[in-house]
C-alpha angles and dihedrals in degrees: 000000000000120000093251091053093049093051091046090057090052091050088050090053089055091047090055095049088051087057091054091047090053092048092051091051089051089049090051090051089050091049090053093049090051094061112093120204122222130185093243095059101024093129092052092046094049088048092053093044091051092048091049091048090052092050090049092049092055092048094048094048088051092048091051093054093047089049090053091052090047091053091053091050090049091051089055093226120186113292087232091062093063089073086076092054095057091092088063090064088060091050091051091052090049092051090048090048093052093048094044091051092043093051092053096054128091119252095264093052090047092054091047089056093044097047094045092050094047097046093041090052090051093045089054096042124150110295090229085080117081117247091243092054092048091051091049092054089045090053092053093055092039092056092046090056096040098090088057094042091051093048094047093036093238117162123209130165115274092208128056094226089060093054104087131163087247092055091050092049091051095043098073087228095106130091117264120240119292095257091056093049093053097069112175092222092055093048090050093050095047101042110032096148098050093060087077092081108009105112108195119097114286087349087274113153092203087083089063093038090062092045095052090045089059091042101054091044093060101254106173091215086073095054093105089066095055110115094030095082096116091053093047092051095048091046097048096043088054096045096043095042088054090056091045098054091044091051090052093045095052103035102036109017103042092252090294094149096052094112094044092050093047091054089050093050089053090055094045092048091051092051096043103081094057091045092051090047091052091045091053092050091051089051091051092049093050091047090054091048092053093048092056 
């Protein structure tokens, strides 16, 4: 196959996974609409709706970033420009880590995370808003969460000026570091199919997260990877997106996308050998050019 054909197949793989991401978002929306609230269990229903909305938000943000990368691949921008898109891979890994961690927590812990992020964001709102307006918005959300907080004996600051980053850090309500959220056992449980072609150790994206962190901060030990950015981006978007859609399917949608994901994996697996071969030839070419 020609280089253009190989890359086109990989772009088609990403287009297909974008379709699966979109279908999962639609399925989450439908799941939310199917829940009927009653007065008796209004707190529980509000809790489930809030959790589902949070999960959807993570997934939709992830999809938008992948869609941006896909658009740049479709535009056939210069290979050198992909260096500037490497930070987006770190962002994708972080979003996946947040959703992975969130999905493996119990309902109370999920609400702790949800409430803390919502109130902290409001407390640190744009300074263009007046303090009174910020507090009013904060109060609205605080009151909406209050029935759950009272029932579960959760304590959050009532005033925005009391909700500092230090308070959040000491509260136990915040997310742990990325490496602690990307637990290998959770990844294996939530993405059993994708392990058939993901290459990094234990299928844990934190390996790549550390690598890209060094890379974008100019670590000279990463110099051998310069010039291969387009291939890194294509490869990691495919691997990570496979894990993301399978996580959502298994932990949120009762594994309803299993067949669709399986068919996509077959396609990706078929296209992978030629892509790896091309990638290796590019590495060899860059190495020869540097040695001259």
